[in-house]
N, C-alpha and C positions, 0 to 999 in steps of 0.2 A: 542727464536725468533718466532714471528707469521708471517707466509707468506700468501700472497693472493693466492687463488687457481689458478693454471695455466691452468686447463681445458684440459690437454692433456691425451688422453686415448690410443694413439698409442705409444707403448714403443720405436719404432724405428723412431719416428718423428724427423726431424731436430731440432737442438737447436733453441730456440726463443730468441728474445732480452730480454723478461721478465725473462727467465731462467738465462741468463748471468748476468743480473742485480742482481737477487736473489743470484746467486752463488758468485758474488763479495762481497755482503753484508755478506754472511755466512763466507767467508774467512776473511774479516776484523774483524768481531765479534770474530773470533777465534784467532786473532792476527797474521794471516798468510799472510796478504796483507796490505801494507801501504807504508810509506816512504822507498825508497830504495829496495822495493821488487816488482818483476815483474812477470807476467804470461808468461812463456816461451813456454808453450804448454797447450792447452785445448781441450779435446775431450770427446765424449760420451762413456760411458761404456755400451756395449750391455747387456741386461738382458738375463737370460737363455732362450734358444729357446725351451720351453716346448710345449707339445701337438703335434698333427699330423703335419707333414711337410707341408701339404697343407691347414692347418687351416687358415681361414680368420681372419682379425683383429677383426671382430664382434664376433668371437668365442673365442677370447683370453680373459683372465681376464681383467675386467675394471680397477682394481686397479694396478697401475704401480709405480715403484720406479725409478724415473729418476735420474741417477747418472752420474757424470762427473769426469774425471781424469785430474788433473791439476799439472803441474810442476812449482814450485815457485823458482825463482832465486833471490838471494840477491846480489845486485850490489856492496855491501861493502865487499863481501868476505865471508859472512856467509854461513852456510851449506844449500845447496838446499834441497827442500822437495817435495816428491811425494805424492800428496793428492787425496783422493777420497771424493767427496761431493755428498750428496743426497739433491737435491733441493726440493723434495716433503716432506721430513722429516725435512728439514731446519737445517741440521747438517753435520759436518765433520765426515765421516765414518772411515777414517784412514789417518794418516800423518806419512810418513816414511822418515827419514833423509837419504840422499844419500851419499855414499863414492865415490866421482868422480874419485878417483884413480882406482876404480874397474868398475864403471858404465859408466865413461866418462862424459863429460860436457853436460849441457842442451843445447837445440837449441839456435842458435845465435839470439840475439835481434836486432830489426831494429835500435835502437839507437846506437848499437855497430858498425854499418857501419860508421856512422859519427865520432864516437870516434876513431876508428882505422885510418881512413883517416886523421883526425886532428893530431894524434900523429906522424904519418909518415911524415906529411908535415913539421915537425920541426926536423926530425932526419937527421943528417949529412950524414950518410951512405946511406939512401934512396935518399936524394937529390943529392948526388954524382952519384948514379946509374942512376937517371933520366937525369942529366946533360950529362953524358957520352952517352946517347941515344938522345940528343938534344930534350928532352921533358920538357915542362913547368909543374911545380907541380900543377898549377891551372887547368890544363886540364887532370889531371890524377885522375880517380876514382879507389877506392880500394874495392874489394869484400873480406870480411873476411869469411873464412870457418873454420868449426870446425876442430881442430887438431887431434881429436880422442885420443885413448889411445895406446901408443906404449911403446917401451923399454926405452925411454928417461927419466932417473931418475930425471933430473932437471925440468921436466914438470909435474910430478906426483902431483895431487891435485891442479894444477893451471889452470886457465881459459885462455888457450893459443889459439889464433886464427891465422891462416895463411892468410896473406894479399896478394892477387894477384892484379896486376895493369892492368888497361884498359884505353885507351885514348879516351877522349870525346872532339872533336875539337870545338863543338858549343852546346848550350843547348839542341837542338832537336836531336843531334847525338846519335846513339846507341853505348854506350861505349863498350858493350859486343862484338861488331864486330871488335874491335881493341885491342886485348890482347897484353900485353908487355911480350915478351918471356924472359926466363932466370932470372926472378926476383921475389923473394918472401920474405916477412917479417914475423917474428914471434912476436906477440904482446900479452902481458899479460894485459887484459882489466880491471882487478881488481886493480893491482898495477900501471896501466897506464905506462907500461914499454915496450919499443921495445927491445926484448931480442936478436934477430938476424935479419940480413939482408943478404940474400944469393943472390949474383949477379954472375950468371954464364955466363955473357956476351951476 
């Protein structure tokens, strides 16, 4: 792949839109990004901080290798991948498959907020818990949080999110100001299954 020069000589410069575009192209070319695959995390990899601590950028080497670390999540349940990409060299430096039973799941995606809320809106246990609190499901927002890695055998290797409920009385209302106490749901966002609803009253 031939890339246009990005013209960045400062190795610690913030990522540019051109770099992100190039990075996506590199990932697609390598078959790491496409239908069903999402970028769950993207961040710069700092180069070695060589030379005197007080060296100016003008005194640093002009040649830089701008690298980015990317976590790729497969929404169909495929193995997530930890990728390092060099946008200057136009190549994938490394791609490591992750064992989520050991590393934990990748960060929560924005689209999973809508998915978890939609799944819970049709779950009888969740609806019963809301009814017991005189809450309308249409006014309840759900914040899915990463479940982490604990001793629960039934969660090993599964993308489980914990759904917490908040009340939003009108569109401009801040739902985060109105948490629903004693209610949490466990949702597998790959199999689209509500595994548990814990209602502590």
